PyMOL Python script that loads the backbone (N, CA, C, O; Angstrom):
from pymol import cmd

cmd.read_pdbstr("""\
ATOM      1  N   UNK A   1      82.128   3.550  58.666  1.00  0.00           N
ATOM      2  CA  UNK A   1      81.890   4.604  59.461  1.00  0.00           C
ATOM      3  C   UNK A   1      83.025   5.056  60.847  1.00  0.00           C
ATOM      4  O   UNK A   1      82.793   5.591  61.931  1.00  0.00           O
ATOM      5  N   UNK A   2      84.701   4.403  60.011  1.00  0.00           N
ATOM      6  CA  UNK A   2      85.345   4.591  61.142  1.00  0.00           C
ATOM      7  C   UNK A   2      85.951   5.796  61.676  1.00  0.00           C
ATOM      8  O   UNK A   2      86.135   6.703  60.865  1.00  0.00           O
ATOM      9  N   UNK A   3      86.330   6.001  63.003  1.00  0.00           N
ATOM     10  CA  UNK A   3      86.436   7.134  63.201  1.00  0.00           C
ATOM     11  C   UNK A   3      85.557   8.043  64.000  1.00  0.00           C
ATOM     12  O   UNK A   3      85.883   8.834  64.885  1.00  0.00           O
ATOM     13  N   UNK A   4      84.070   7.700  63.380  1.00  0.00           N
ATOM     14  CA  UNK A   4      83.160   8.478  63.439  1.00  0.00           C
ATOM     15  C   UNK A   4      82.263   8.110  64.580  1.00  0.00           C
ATOM     16  O   UNK A   4      81.927   6.928  64.652  1.00  0.00           O
ATOM     17  N   UNK A   5      81.777   9.048  65.583  1.00  0.00           N
ATOM     18  CA  UNK A   5      80.886   8.750  66.609  1.00  0.00           C
ATOM     19  C   UNK A   5      79.231   9.071  66.206  1.00  0.00           C
ATOM     20  O   UNK A   5      78.579  10.100  66.027  1.00  0.00           O
ATOM     21  N   UNK A   6      78.945   7.646  66.169  1.00  0.00           N
ATOM     22  CA  UNK A   6      77.556   7.012  65.591  1.00  0.00           C
ATOM     23  C   UNK A   6      76.511   7.770  66.666  1.00  0.00           C
ATOM     24  O   UNK A   6      75.303   7.904  66.469  1.00  0.00           O
ATOM     25  N   UNK A   7      77.171   8.186  67.723  1.00  0.00           N
ATOM     26  CA  UNK A   7      76.070   8.366  68.831  1.00  0.00           C
ATOM     27  C   UNK A   7      76.063   9.743  69.182  1.00  0.00           C
ATOM     28  O   UNK A   7      75.480  10.081  70.213  1.00  0.00           O
ATOM     29  N   UNK A   8      76.835  10.885  68.209  1.00  0.00           N
ATOM     30  CA  UNK A   8      76.785  12.241  68.599  1.00  0.00           C
ATOM     31  C   UNK A   8      75.683  12.550  68.390  1.00  0.00           C
ATOM     32  O   UNK A   8      75.044  11.809  67.643  1.00  0.00           O
ATOM     33  N   UNK A   9      74.891  13.975  69.057  1.00  0.00           N
ATOM     34  CA  UNK A   9      73.944  14.208  69.400  1.00  0.00           C
ATOM     35  C   UNK A   9      73.855  15.502  69.948  1.00  0.00           C
ATOM     36  O   UNK A   9      74.814  15.869  70.627  1.00  0.00           O
ATOM     37  N   UNK A  10      72.858  16.310  69.790  1.00  0.00           N
ATOM     38  CA  UNK A  10      72.940  17.481  70.265  1.00  0.00           C
ATOM     39  C   UNK A  10      73.746  17.494  71.970  1.00  0.00           C
ATOM     40  O   UNK A  10      74.955  17.695  72.082  1.00  0.00           O
ATOM     41  N   UNK A  11      72.959  17.280  73.011  1.00  0.00           N
ATOM     42  CA  UNK A  11      73.779  17.325  74.238  1.00  0.00           C
ATOM     43  C   UNK A  11      75.328  17.035  74.352  1.00  0.00           C
ATOM     44  O   UNK A  11      76.104  17.721  75.017  1.00  0.00           O
ATOM     45  N   UNK A  12      75.655  15.964  73.638  1.00  0.00           N
ATOM     46  CA  UNK A  12      76.979  15.776  73.857  1.00  0.00           C
ATOM     47  C   UNK A  12      77.675  16.627  72.810  1.00  0.00           C
ATOM     48  O   UNK A  12      78.898  16.550  72.933  1.00  0.00           O
ATOM     49  N   UNK A  13      77.319  17.337  71.916  1.00  0.00           N
ATOM     50  CA  UNK A  13      78.073  18.228  71.292  1.00  0.00           C
ATOM     51  C   UNK A  13      78.504  19.737  72.315  1.00  0.00           C
ATOM     52  O   UNK A  13      79.506  20.351  72.684  1.00  0.00           O
ATOM     53  N   UNK A  14      77.010  19.794  72.437  1.00  0.00           N
ATOM     54  CA  UNK A  14      77.146  20.909  74.011  1.00  0.00           C
ATOM     55  C   UNK A  14      77.857  20.691  74.862  1.00  0.00           C
ATOM     56  O   UNK A  14      78.232  21.659  75.524  1.00  0.00           O
ATOM     57  N   UNK A  15      78.339  19.369  75.209  1.00  0.00           N
ATOM     58  CA  UNK A  15      78.927  18.874  76.504  1.00  0.00           C
ATOM     59  C   UNK A  15      80.783  19.031  75.915  1.00  0.00           C
ATOM     60  O   UNK A  15      81.788  19.432  76.501  1.00  0.00           O
ATOM     61  N   UNK A  16      80.610  18.632  74.868  1.00  0.00           N
ATOM     62  CA  UNK A  16      82.098  18.787  74.125  1.00  0.00           C
ATOM     63  C   UNK A  16      82.604  20.395  74.030  1.00  0.00           C
ATOM     64  O   UNK A  16      83.712  20.753  74.430  1.00  0.00           O
ATOM     65  N   UNK A  17      81.774  21.149  73.534  1.00  0.00           N
ATOM     66  CA  UNK A  17      81.925  22.645  73.333  1.00  0.00           C
ATOM     67  C   UNK A  17      82.502  23.475  74.928  1.00  0.00           C
ATOM     68  O   UNK A  17      83.483  24.201  75.088  1.00  0.00           O
ATOM     69  N   UNK A  18      81.482  23.027  75.913  1.00  0.00           N
ATOM     70  CA  UNK A  18      81.697  23.390  77.358  1.00  0.00           C
ATOM     71  C   UNK A  18      83.172  22.867  77.700  1.00  0.00           C
ATOM     72  O   UNK A  18      83.936  23.509  78.421  1.00  0.00           O
ATOM     73  N   UNK A  19      83.434  21.879  77.226  1.00  0.00           N
ATOM     74  CA  UNK A  19      84.797  21.405  78.241  1.00  0.00           C
ATOM     75  C   UNK A  19      85.930  21.813  77.436  1.00  0.00           C
ATOM     76  O   UNK A  19      87.051  21.693  77.930  1.00  0.00           O
ATOM     77  N   UNK A  20      85.776  22.354  76.075  1.00  0.00           N
ATOM     78  CA  UNK A  20      86.865  23.003  75.101  1.00  0.00           C
ATOM     79  C   UNK A  20      86.979  24.518  75.552  1.00  0.00           C
ATOM     80  O   UNK A  20      88.038  25.143  75.483  1.00  0.00           O
ATOM     81  N   UNK A  21      85.850  25.022  75.996  1.00  0.00           N
ATOM     82  CA  UNK A  21      85.934  26.376  76.313  1.00  0.00           C
ATOM     83  C   UNK A  21      86.840  26.946  76.999  1.00  0.00           C
ATOM     84  O   UNK A  21      87.221  26.369  78.017  1.00  0.00           O
ATOM     85  N   UNK A  22      87.396  28.159  76.648  1.00  0.00           N
ATOM     86  CA  UNK A  22      88.513  28.949  77.479  1.00  0.00           C
ATOM     87  C   UNK A  22      87.950  30.087  78.346  1.00  0.00           C
ATOM     88  O   UNK A  22      86.883  30.642  78.084  1.00  0.00           O
ATOM     89  N   UNK A  23      88.766  30.415  79.441  1.00  0.00           N
ATOM     90  CA  UNK A  23      88.737  31.394  79.962  1.00  0.00           C
ATOM     91  C   UNK A  23      88.614  32.562  79.456  1.00  0.00           C
ATOM     92  O   UNK A  23      89.634  32.662  78.773  1.00  0.00           O
ATOM     93  N   UNK A  24      87.903  33.725  79.318  1.00  0.00           N
ATOM     94  CA  UNK A  24      88.006  34.824  79.106  1.00  0.00           C
ATOM     95  C   UNK A  24      88.281  36.187  79.989  1.00  0.00           C
ATOM     96  O   UNK A  24      87.625  36.401  81.007  1.00  0.00           O
ATOM     97  N   UNK A  25      89.156  36.964  79.591  1.00  0.00           N
ATOM     98  CA  UNK A  25      90.126  37.877  80.590  1.00  0.00           C
ATOM     99  C   UNK A  25      88.791  38.662  81.313  1.00  0.00           C
ATOM    100  O   UNK A  25      87.733  38.881  80.722  1.00  0.00           O
ATOM    101  N   UNK A  26      89.012  38.942  82.375  1.00  0.00           N
ATOM    102  CA  UNK A  26      87.876  39.814  83.282  1.00  0.00           C
ATOM    103  C   UNK A  26      86.540  39.312  83.354  1.00  0.00           C
ATOM    104  O   UNK A  26      85.546  40.007  83.566  1.00  0.00           O
ATOM    105  N   UNK A  27      86.558  38.037  83.162  1.00  0.00           N
ATOM    106  CA  UNK A  27      85.209  37.092  83.772  1.00  0.00           C
ATOM    107  C   UNK A  27      85.587  36.022  84.699  1.00  0.00           C
ATOM    108  O   UNK A  27      86.541  35.360  84.289  1.00  0.00           O
ATOM    109  N   UNK A  28      85.150  35.696  85.736  1.00  0.00           N
ATOM    110  CA  UNK A  28      85.200  34.901  86.764  1.00  0.00           C
ATOM    111  C   UNK A  28      84.337  34.155  87.164  1.00  0.00           C
ATOM    112  O   UNK A  28      84.651  33.227  87.910  1.00  0.00           O
ATOM    113  N   UNK A  29      83.107  34.345  86.801  1.00  0.00           N
ATOM    114  CA  UNK A  29      81.838  33.092  86.841  1.00  0.00           C
ATOM    115  C   UNK A  29      81.570  32.629  85.397  1.00  0.00           C
ATOM    116  O   UNK A  29      81.545  33.329  84.385  1.00  0.00           O
ATOM    117  N   UNK A  30      81.358  31.195  85.523  1.00  0.00           N
ATOM    118  CA  UNK A  30      80.930  30.393  84.068  1.00  0.00           C
ATOM    119  C   UNK A  30      79.496  29.651  84.730  1.00  0.00           C
ATOM    120  O   UNK A  30      79.287  29.393  85.915  1.00  0.00           O
ATOM    121  N   UNK A  31      78.914  29.491  83.966  1.00  0.00           N
ATOM    122  CA  UNK A  31      78.543  30.242  82.706  1.00  0.00           C
ATOM    123  C   UNK A  31      77.902  31.576  83.165  1.00  0.00           C
ATOM    124  O   UNK A  31      77.533  31.503  84.337  1.00  0.00           O
ATOM    125  N   UNK A  32      77.685  32.663  82.632  1.00  0.00           N
ATOM    126  CA  UNK A  32      77.004  33.771  82.762  1.00  0.00           C
ATOM    127  C   UNK A  32      76.596  34.401  81.364  1.00  0.00           C
ATOM    128  O   UNK A  32      76.861  33.895  80.274  1.00  0.00           O
ATOM    129  N   UNK A  33      75.876  35.640  81.581  1.00  0.00           N
ATOM    130  CA  UNK A  33      74.775  35.833  80.154  1.00  0.00           C
ATOM    131  C   UNK A  33      75.688  36.161  79.187  1.00  0.00           C
ATOM    132  O   UNK A  33      75.433  35.882  78.016  1.00  0.00           O
ATOM    133  N   UNK A  34      76.983  36.854  79.564  1.00  0.00           N
ATOM    134  CA  UNK A  34      77.616  37.916  78.275  1.00  0.00           C
ATOM    135  C   UNK A  34      78.709  36.504  77.694  1.00  0.00           C
ATOM    136  O   UNK A  34      78.662  36.458  76.464  1.00  0.00           O
ATOM    137  N   UNK A  35      79.473  35.594  78.188  1.00  0.00           N
ATOM    138  CA  UNK A  35      80.472  35.045  77.444  1.00  0.00           C
ATOM    139  C   UNK A  35      80.030  33.291  77.609  1.00  0.00           C
ATOM    140  O   UNK A  35      80.737  32.480  77.010  1.00  0.00           O
ATOM    141  N   UNK A  36      78.791  32.767  78.481  1.00  0.00           N
ATOM    142  CA  UNK A  36      78.251  31.276  78.436  1.00  0.00           C
ATOM    143  C   UNK A  36      79.484  30.668  79.376  1.00  0.00           C
ATOM    144  O   UNK A  36      79.589  30.853  80.588  1.00  0.00           O
ATOM    145  N   UNK A  37      80.296  29.981  78.627  1.00  0.00           N
ATOM    146  CA  UNK A  37      81.054  28.991  79.335  1.00  0.00           C
ATOM    147  C   UNK A  37      82.324  29.354  79.001  1.00  0.00           C
ATOM    148  O   UNK A  37      83.213  28.627  79.446  1.00  0.00           O
ATOM    149  N   UNK A  38      82.753  30.608  78.104  1.00  0.00           N
ATOM    150  CA  UNK A  38      83.693  31.218  77.728  1.00  0.00           C
ATOM    151  C   UNK A  38      84.359  31.104  76.287  1.00  0.00           C
ATOM    152  O   UNK A  38      83.632  30.816  75.337  1.00  0.00           O
ATOM    153  N   UNK A  39      85.370  31.266  76.145  1.00  0.00           N
ATOM    154  CA  UNK A  39      85.460  31.541  74.109  1.00  0.00           C
ATOM    155  C   UNK A  39      85.590  30.049  73.939  1.00  0.00           C
ATOM    156  O   UNK A  39      86.171  29.234  74.655  1.00  0.00           O
ATOM    157  N   UNK A  40      84.991  29.905  72.949  1.00  0.00           N
ATOM    158  CA  UNK A  40      84.884  28.690  71.975  1.00  0.00           C
ATOM    159  C   UNK A  40      86.485  28.233  71.209  1.00  0.00           C
ATOM    160  O   UNK A  40      86.870  28.849  70.215  1.00  0.00           O
ATOM    161  N   UNK A  41      87.253  27.180  71.774  1.00  0.00           N
ATOM    162  CA  UNK A  41      88.146  26.262  71.294  1.00  0.00           C
ATOM    163  C   UNK A  41      87.580  24.531  70.597  1.00  0.00           C
ATOM    164  O   UNK A  41      87.168  23.426  70.950  1.00  0.00           O
ATOM    165  N   UNK A  42      87.909  25.269  69.519  1.00  0.00           N
ATOM    166  CA  UNK A  42      87.210  23.690  68.766  1.00  0.00           C
ATOM    167  C   UNK A  42      87.943  22.406  68.863  1.00  0.00           C
ATOM    168  O   UNK A  42      87.547  21.241  68.848  1.00  0.00           O
ATOM    169  N   UNK A  43      89.517  23.115  69.004  1.00  0.00           N
ATOM    170  CA  UNK A  43      90.759  22.133  68.723  1.00  0.00           C
ATOM    171  C   UNK A  43      90.529  21.178  70.163  1.00  0.00           C
ATOM    172  O   UNK A  43      90.344  19.961  70.168  1.00  0.00           O
ATOM    173  N   UNK A  44      90.592  22.034  71.308  1.00  0.00           N
ATOM    174  CA  UNK A  44      90.300  21.558  72.889  1.00  0.00           C
ATOM    175  C   UNK A  44      88.925  20.691  73.281  1.00  0.00           C
ATOM    176  O   UNK A  44      88.795  19.889  74.206  1.00  0.00           O
ATOM    177  N   UNK A  45      87.965  21.097  72.310  1.00  0.00           N
ATOM    178  CA  UNK A  45      86.568  20.501  72.388  1.00  0.00           C
ATOM    179  C   UNK A  45      86.629  19.158  71.942  1.00  0.00           C
ATOM    180  O   UNK A  45      86.110  18.292  72.645  1.00  0.00           O
ATOM    181  N   UNK A  46      87.222  18.836  70.809  1.00  0.00           N
ATOM    182  CA  UNK A  46      86.700  17.501  70.042  1.00  0.00           C
ATOM    183  C   UNK A  46      87.909  16.495  70.784  1.00  0.00           C
ATOM    184  O   UNK A  46      89.105  16.701  70.993  1.00  0.00           O
ATOM    185  N   UNK A  47      87.063  15.377  71.061  1.00  0.00           N
ATOM    186  CA  UNK A  47      87.882  14.305  71.975  1.00  0.00           C
ATOM    187  C   UNK A  47      89.208  13.825  70.917  1.00  0.00           C
ATOM    188  O   UNK A  47      89.180  14.000  69.699  1.00  0.00           O
ATOM    189  N   UNK A  48      89.962  13.407  71.411  1.00  0.00           N
ATOM    190  CA  UNK A  48      91.277  13.033  70.354  1.00  0.00           C
ATOM    191  C   UNK A  48      91.051  12.016  69.329  1.00  0.00           C
ATOM    192  O   UNK A  48      91.954  11.712  68.551  1.00  0.00           O
TER     193      UNK A  48
END
""", "prot")
cmd.dss("prot")
cmd.show_as("cartoon", "prot")
cmd.util.cbc("prot")
cmd.orient("prot")
């Protein structure tokens, strides 16, 4: 299982996705009901 995160679970996935979220134009407060933490950017969310 080389390169796989054997401890990857729901809360950790959510933290990765939040970390990689991009700001949305016109939104100033995060998280919010319309856009949550921002626009999803998978490339910036996953660890190197």
